[in-house]
C-alpha positions as CSV (number, residue, x, y, z in Angstrom):
1,X,87.6,91.3,117.5
2,X,87.3,90.5,114.7
3,X,84.2,90.1,112.4
4,X,83.7,88.6,108.7
5,X,83.2,90.2,105.5
6,X,83.3,89.5,102.2
7,X,86.0,88.2,100.0
8,X,88.1,87.5,103.5
9,X,91.4,86.0,102.8
10,X,92.2,82.5,103.4
11,X,95.5,80.9,105.1
12,X,97.6,79.9,102.3
13,X,97.2,75.9,101.9
14,X,98.6,73.8,98.6
15,X,95.5,74.3,96.7
16,X,95.5,77.9,97.1
17,X,99.4,78.3,96.4
18,X,98.4,79.9,93.0
19,X,95.0,81.8,93.3
20,X,94.7,84.8,93.2
21,X,92.9,86.5,96.6
22,X,91.3,89.8,97.3
23,X,93.1,92.3,99.1
24,X,92.5,92.1,102.4
25,X,92.5,89.5,105.3
26,X,91.6,92.2,107.7
27,X,89.1,92.5,110.2
28,X,88.6,88.7,108.8
29,X,88.6,91.0,105.6
30,X,116.4,118.4,114.4
31,X,119.8,118.1,112.6
32,X,120.9,114.3,111.5
33,X,124.7,113.6,112.3
34,X,127.0,113.6,110.6
35,X,128.4,110.6,109.9
36,X,126.3,106.8,109.9
37,X,127.3,103.6,110.2
38,X,127.5,102.5,106.7
39,X,124.9,99.0,105.6
40,X,126.0,95.6,106.7
41,X,127.7,93.5,104.4
42,X,128.0,90.3,103.3
43,X,131.3,88.7,104.0
44,X,133.7,89.1,100.9
45,X,134.4,85.9,98.0
46,X,137.6,85.0,97.5
47,X,139.9,86.5,95.5
48,X,140.2,86.3,91.5
49,X,143.7,86.8,89.6
50,X,142.6,89.0,86.3
51,X,145.6,90.1,83.9
52,X,145.7,93.2,85.9
53,X,146.7,91.7,88.8
54,X,144.1,90.2,91.9
55,X,140.8,91.7,92.3
56,X,138.4,91.2,95.3
57,X,135.6,89.8,94.4
58,X,132.8,90.6,97.2
59,X,128.7,89.8,97.6
60,X,126.6,92.5,97.0
61,X,125.3,93.7,100.1
62,X,122.1,94.8,100.9
63,X,121.5,98.4,99.0
64,X,120.0,100.3,101.7
65,X,119.1,104.3,101.8
66,X,119.9,105.8,104.1
67,X,116.7,108.1,106.8
68,X,117.9,111.3,107.2
69,X,116.5,112.2,111.3
70,X,113.4,113.8,111.1
71,X,109.8,114.1,111.9
72,X,106.6,114.2,109.9
73,X,103.1,113.4,111.0
74,X,101.8,109.6,110.7
75,X,98.3,108.1,110.3
76,X,95.3,109.7,107.8
77,X,92.4,113.0,108.7
78,X,88.9,112.1,108.2
79,X,89.1,113.9,105.0
80,X,91.7,111.2,104.0
81,X,89.8,108.4,105.7
82,X,87.0,109.4,103.7
83,X,89.1,109.6,100.4
84,X,90.8,106.2,100.8
85,X,86.8,104.6,101.3
86,X,86.0,106.7,97.9
87,X,88.2,105.4,96.3
88,X,87.4,101.9,96.7
89,X,83.7,102.8,96.2
90,X,85.3,102.9,92.8
91,X,86.7,99.7,92.3
92,X,85.6,97.5,90.5
93,X,83.7,95.5,93.0
94,X,83.5,98.8,95.0
95,X,80.0,97.6,96.1
96,X,81.9,95.6,99.2
97,X,83.5,99.5,99.7
98,X,80.7,99.8,102.6
99,X,80.2,98.7,106.8
100,X,82.7,97.0,108.2
101,X,84.3,97.2,104.9
102,X,84.7,100.9,104.1
103,X,85.9,100.5,108.4
104,X,89.0,99.5,108.1
105,X,90.5,102.7,106.9
106,X,89.6,103.9,110.5
107,X,92.6,102.2,111.3
108,X,94.9,105.2,109.9
109,X,93.8,107.4,113.1
110,X,94.2,109.2,114.9
111,X,97.2,111.7,113.2
112,X,99.9,112.6,115.0
113,X,103.9,113.9,114.7
114,X,106.5,111.2,115.0
115,X,109.9,111.4,115.0
116,X,112.9,109.0,113.6
117,X,116.1,109.2,113.9
118,X,118.8,108.2,111.5
119,X,118.2,104.9,109.6
120,X,119.0,102.3,107.2
121,X,116.1,100.4,105.1
122,X,116.4,98.5,102.5
123,X,116.7,99.8,98.6
124,X,114.2,97.1,97.3
125,X,111.7,94.0,99.0
126,X,114.7,91.1,100.0
127,X,114.7,88.9,97.8
128,X,114.4,85.0,96.9
129,X,118.7,84.8,96.2
130,X,119.4,87.0,99.4
131,X,116.7,84.4,101.1
132,X,118.2,81.4,99.7
133,X,121.7,82.5,101.4
134,X,119.9,82.8,105.0
135,X,118.6,79.5,104.1
136,X,122.2,78.1,103.0
137,X,123.6,79.5,106.1
138,X,121.0,76.9,108.4
139,X,119.8,80.7,109.5
140,X,116.0,80.4,108.2
141,X,113.9,78.0,106.8
142,X,113.0,77.5,103.4
143,X,109.5,78.8,102.3
144,X,107.5,76.1,100.7
145,X,107.8,76.5,96.5
146,X,107.7,72.9,96.2
147,X,103.1,73.0,97.6
148,X,102.4,74.4,94.6
149,X,104.5,77.9,94.6
150,X,107.4,77.3,92.0
151,X,106.2,79.8,90.0
152,X,107.4,82.9,92.7
153,X,110.8,80.7,93.3
154,X,112.8,82.9,90.8
155,X,115.6,84.6,92.1
156,X,115.3,88.6,91.2
157,X,111.6,88.0,93.1
158,X,110.3,89.0,96.1
159,X,110.7,86.2,98.3
160,X,107.2,85.4,99.2
161,X,105.3,82.6,101.3
162,X,107.5,83.1,104.9
163,X,106.0,84.5,107.8
164,X,106.8,87.4,110.4
165,X,108.9,85.3,112.3
166,X,110.9,83.8,108.6
167,X,111.4,87.5,107.9
168,X,112.4,88.8,111.6
169,X,115.1,85.9,111.7
170,X,116.4,86.9,107.9
171,X,116.7,90.1,109.8
172,X,118.1,89.4,112.5
173,X,120.4,87.3,110.3
174,X,121.1,89.9,107.9
175,X,122.7,92.3,110.7
176,X,119.2,94.6,110.7
177,X,115.3,94.3,112.0
178,X,112.4,95.0,110.0
179,X,111.6,97.8,110.1
180,X,108.4,99.6,112.5
181,X,105.9,101.0,111.2
182,X,106.6,104.2,111.3
183,X,109.2,103.6,109.7
184,X,107.7,102.1,107.1
185,X,105.5,105.0,106.8
186,X,108.2,107.7,107.0
187,X,110.1,105.8,103.8
188,X,106.9,105.6,102.2
189,X,105.4,109.9,102.5
190,X,108.5,111.5,103.2
191,X,109.2,113.7,106.4
192,X,108.1,117.4,107.2
193,X,111.3,119.0,105.5
194,X,111.8,116.5,102.3
195,X,110.5,119.3,100.1
196,X,107.1,117.6,99.5
197,X,103.9,119.4,98.5
198,X,101.1,118.8,101.4
199,X,98.1,117.3,100.9
200,X,94.7,117.3,102.7
201,X,94.9,121.7,103.1
202,X,97.5,121.5,105.4
203,X,95.7,118.8,107.7
204,X,99.2,116.8,106.7
205,X,101.9,117.4,105.0
206,X,103.6,114.6,102.9
207,X,103.0,111.8,99.5
208,X,99.8,110.3,99.4
209,X,102.2,107.3,97.2
210,X,105.0,106.8,97.3
211,X,106.5,108.3,94.8
212,X,104.1,111.4,95.2
213,X,100.4,112.8,94.7
214,X,98.9,111.6,92.1
215,X,98.0,108.1,91.5
216,X,100.1,106.7,88.0
217,X,98.7,102.5,87.5
218,X,101.6,102.5,85.6
219,X,103.8,103.3,88.9
220,X,103.0,99.8,90.7
221,X,102.2,96.7,90.6
222,X,99.1,96.4,91.7
223,X,95.6,94.4,91.6
224,X,92.0,94.9,91.8
225,X,89.5,94.7,94.3
226,X,87.0,92.2,92.0
227,X,84.1,89.1,92.9
228,X,86.3,87.3,89.6
229,X,89.8,87.8,90.6
230,X,91.6,90.5,92.4
231,X,94.9,90.3,89.9
232,X,95.2,93.2,87.1
233,X,97.9,93.0,83.8
234,X,96.9,96.1,83.0
235,X,100.4,97.7,85.0
236,X,102.4,95.2,83.1
237,X,102.7,92.2,85.7
238,X,99.4,90.0,85.8
239,X,101.8,88.5,88.8
240,X,105.0,89.1,90.3
241,X,108.1,91.4,89.3
242,X,111.3,91.1,89.9
243,X,112.5,93.8,92.1
244,X,113.3,97.4,91.4
245,X,111.0,96.4,88.2
246,X,108.6,100.0,89.0
247,X,111.8,102.7,88.5
248,X,109.0,105.1,87.9
249,X,107.1,104.7,91.8
250,X,110.7,104.8,93.3
251,X,109.9,107.6,95.5
252,X,112.3,110.9,96.0
253,X,115.2,109.7,98.5
254,X,115.2,105.8,95.6
255,X,113.3,103.4,97.4
256,X,111.7,100.9,95.6
257,X,107.9,98.8,95.7
258,X,107.2,100.3,98.7
259,X,104.1,100.3,96.7
260,X,102.8,97.0,95.2
261,X,104.5,94.2,94.3
262,X,104.0,92.2,97.5
263,X,102.7,93.6,100.6
264,X,105.6,93.5,103.5
265,X,105.8,92.8,106.4
266,X,106.8,95.2,109.8
267,X,107.6,94.8,113.0
268,X,104.9,96.7,115.2
269,X,102.1,94.6,116.4
270,X,98.3,96.0,115.0
271,X,96.4,97.9,117.3
272,X,92.9,99.4,115.5
273,X,93.6,102.7,115.5
274,X,97.4,105.2,116.3
275,X,97.7,106.9,120.3
276,X,96.8,109.9,119.2
277,X,100.1,112.0,121.2
278,X,102.8,112.6,119.1
279,X,105.9,109.5,119.6
280,X,109.6,109.9,119.3
281,X,110.8,106.2,117.5
282,X,107.9,104.9,118.9
283,X,107.6,100.4,118.5
284,X,104.0,99.9,118.7
285,X,101.7,98.0,120.7
286,X,103.7,95.6,123.4
287,X,101.4,93.1,122.3
288,X,98.4,91.9,120.5
289,X,97.4,89.0,118.4
290,X,98.4,89.8,114.7
291,X,101.6,92.2,112.7
292,X,100.6,94.6,110.9
293,X,101.7,94.5,106.2
294,X,102.0,98.1,104.9
295,X,102.3,98.8,100.9
296,X,99.9,96.8,98.7
297,X,100.7,94.1,96.5
298,X,100.1,92.5,92.9
299,X,96.5,91.5,94.5
300,X,95.6,95.1,95.7
301,X,93.4,97.8,94.4
302,X,94.4,101.9,94.4
303,X,92.6,101.9,97.9
304,X,95.8,100.3,99.6
305,X,98.6,101.6,97.7
306,X,98.2,104.3,99.6
307,X,101.6,105.8,102.0
308,X,98.6,105.5,105.4
309,X,96.9,102.5,104.4
310,X,97.1,99.4,107.1
311,X,96.5,95.9,107.0
312,X,97.1,93.7,109.5
313,X,97.7,89.7,109.9
314,X,98.3,86.5,112.4
315,X,102.1,86.5,111.8
316,X,102.7,83.2,111.9
317,X,100.6,82.9,107.9
318,X,102.4,82.4,105.1
319,X,101.1,84.5,101.5
320,X,101.8,84.6,97.7
321,X,101.8,88.7,97.7
322,X,103.9,89.1,100.8
323,X,107.8,89.6,101.8
324,X,109.0,92.5,103.6
325,X,112.6,94.9,103.7
326,X,114.9,95.1,106.0
327,X,116.4,98.4,108.4
328,X,118.6,98.8,110.5
329,X,119.6,101.4,112.8
330,X,122.6,104.1,111.7
């Protein structure tokens, strides 16, 4: 049941497209195969003649990373959830991190073992330029930038103001799908044998942030929890930034922006906690009211940039701080 807490995010309207918003709407605040198919590419463009002969000009397809089959521990231990609450209290508006807001971090439990088969994941979030190709093909609806969000309509920016349905439709058009919540978390935190250092005294393994275990405010386009503004220009970007602007925040696999810039729709329906049992290629609940959102954005503070942090929203909502990336079975 959704309960009201201070600083709840509002639905996008013409009047609110340009305004900053607080970090979340939520509760109203083994071995891999030897070969894998490459990620899908878009149709080739026409050939062009050069002095050296004929050069085939091809529209670049999605730059995707192959994540090999592996197990990992998904979710957070109690000490890690306590750490998240502490980080929340250290935010400028940290006095709000009590009671219901602090309890929202409990949705990261229970920690459980997950095995995932090989899959491809986009290196960056889907850009406006890529999304416009789907619009031009008649397969996607144009985001409502004209209703006050024109400054976000830049070719190399991640596309925003898209619903979960828009995101799912684009990924299907591009030959893929939205990543599952488990696939997203595995890409962000690393696998059991990915060479990362376990944290939380051996109770969990993986990275606390996509780049490692130590927070660095210059590794992601982040915000803050505050009463006056949730924007923070200290990282070099006040609002959206072009995809890949923060290479230091890249995962060891080479995936950009899994923390900050825009939070991302994933495929799963939201549930307030994970099932405790181990799982193989989980797809989340069979039904629900809201969809899971991951990664934090330019309006989110440090606690929501952690690889295990979970947010959620109605699939019909549009946010200026939310986009997506696509996945594909290998």
